[in-house]
C-alpha positions in Angstrom: 11.0 -159.5 27.5 8.0 -160.3 29.8 7.1 -164.0 30.2 4.1 -165.4 32.0 5.1 -168.4 34.2 2.5 -170.8 35.6 3.3 -172.4 38.9 1.9 -175.7 40.1 2.2 -176.0 43.9 3.3 -179.4 45.3 0.9 -181.6 47.2 3.5 -182.5 49.8 7.2 -182.2 50.7 8.1 -185.0 48.4 7.1 -183.1 45.3 8.5 -180.0 43.5 6.9 -176.8 42.3 6.1 -177.3 38.6 6.4 -174.4 36.1 5.3 -173.8 32.6 5.9 -170.9 30.1 3.1 -171.3 27.5 4.3 -168.7 25.0 6.9 -171.1 23.6 4.1 -173.4 22.4 3.5 -171.0 19.5 6.9 -171.9 18.2 6.3 -175.6 18.7 8.2 -175.9 22.0 7.3 -176.9 25.5 9.0 -174.9 28.3 8.8 -176.5 31.7 10.8 -176.6 34.8 10.6 -177.5 38.5 12.0 -176.2 41.8 12.3 -178.1 45.1 11.9 -174.8 47.1 9.7 -171.9 46.5 12.6 -169.4 46.6 14.2 -171.2 43.6 11.1 -170.6 41.3 12.4 -167.4 39.8 15.9 -168.7 39.1 14.6 -172.0 37.6 11.9 -170.2 35.5 14.5 -167.7 34.2 16.9 -170.5 33.4 14.3 -172.5 31.5 13.3 -169.4 29.5 16.8 -168.6 28.6 17.7 -172.1 27.6 14.5 -172.5 25.5 14.9 -169.1 23.8 18.5 -170.0 22.9 17.3 -173.3 21.5 14.5 -171.6 19.5 17.0 -169.0 18.2 19.5 -171.8 17.2 16.7 -173.5 15.3 16.1 -170.3 13.3 13.1 -168.8 15.1 12.6 -165.2 15.7 12.4 -164.9 19.5 10.9 -161.4 19.2 7.6 -163.2 18.3 7.5 -164.3 21.9 7.0 -160.8 23.1 3.3 -160.9 24.1 3.5 -159.2 27.4 0.9 -160.0 30.0 -1.4 -162.8 29.1 -4.0 -164.7 31.1 -3.3 -168.4 30.6 -5.1 -169.6 33.7 -8.1 -170.8 31.8 -6.1 -173.1 29.6 -3.7 -174.4 32.3 -5.9 -175.2 35.4 -3.2 -177.2 37.2 -1.1 -174.1 37.5 -2.8 -172.1 40.2 -0.4 -169.1 40.5 1.0 -167.0 37.7 3.9 -164.6 37.7 5.1 -162.1 35.1 8.9 -162.5 34.8 11.1 -160.1 33.0 13.9 -162.0 31.2 16.4 -160.0 29.0 17.0 -162.0 25.8 19.1 -159.4 24.0 22.3 -161.2 24.7 21.1 -164.3 23.0 20.9 -162.5 19.7 24.6 -161.6 19.7 27.1 -163.6 17.7 29.4 -165.8 19.6 32.9 -164.5 20.2 36.0 -166.5 20.7 38.0 -165.6 23.8 41.2 -167.0 25.4 41.2 -168.1 29.0 43.8 -169.7 31.1 42.9 -172.7 33.3 45.1 -175.1 35.2 45.6 -178.6 33.7 43.9 -180.3 36.6 40.9 -178.0 36.4 40.7 -178.5 32.6 40.9 -182.3 33.0 38.0 -182.2 35.6 35.9 -180.1 33.2 36.6 -182.4 30.3 35.7 -185.4 32.5 32.5 -183.8 33.6 31.5 -182.9 30.1 32.3 -186.4 29.0 29.6 -188.0 31.2 27.1 -185.1 31.2 25.7 -185.1 27.7 23.6 -181.9 28.2 26.9 -180.1 27.4 28.1 -180.0 23.8 31.7 -179.4 24.7 33.9 -177.6 27.3 33.0 -174.2 25.9 29.3 -174.9 26.3 29.9 -176.1 29.9 31.9 -173.0 30.8 29.2 -170.7 29.3 26.4 -172.5 31.1 28.3 -172.6 34.4 28.9 -168.8 34.1 25.2 -168.2 33.3 24.1 -170.2 36.4 26.4 -168.3 38.6 25.4 -164.9 37.3 21.6 -165.6 36.9 21.3 -167.1 40.4 
């Protein structure tokens, strides 16, 4: 699916590139991200889109309604001076979850559980492993 991503350039080396994906607003969500380096913009934007689409889907929204293709948002978002059209495949988000068996060493499992215990953006160890795999593959 094609998403329009607005980019706000930093004023100096102490600030990050800001990003916005306006199409999510039609579902009542805000989709923002930031990247410290210009070469990370595509990865960070794609990550934000996938995470927000997953959240919208989990809340019962039809993500197909986000398929607007190329849109000119520059008039409504003047702080974002560059716009890119980014293709992000969302088909995998529509699939049902599937249980799998994996083997991990006890020490590694303990490190994962400890990490998840203090990083509340992860629901559980399965959520952590899935998001870690996404980051590695999407990067």
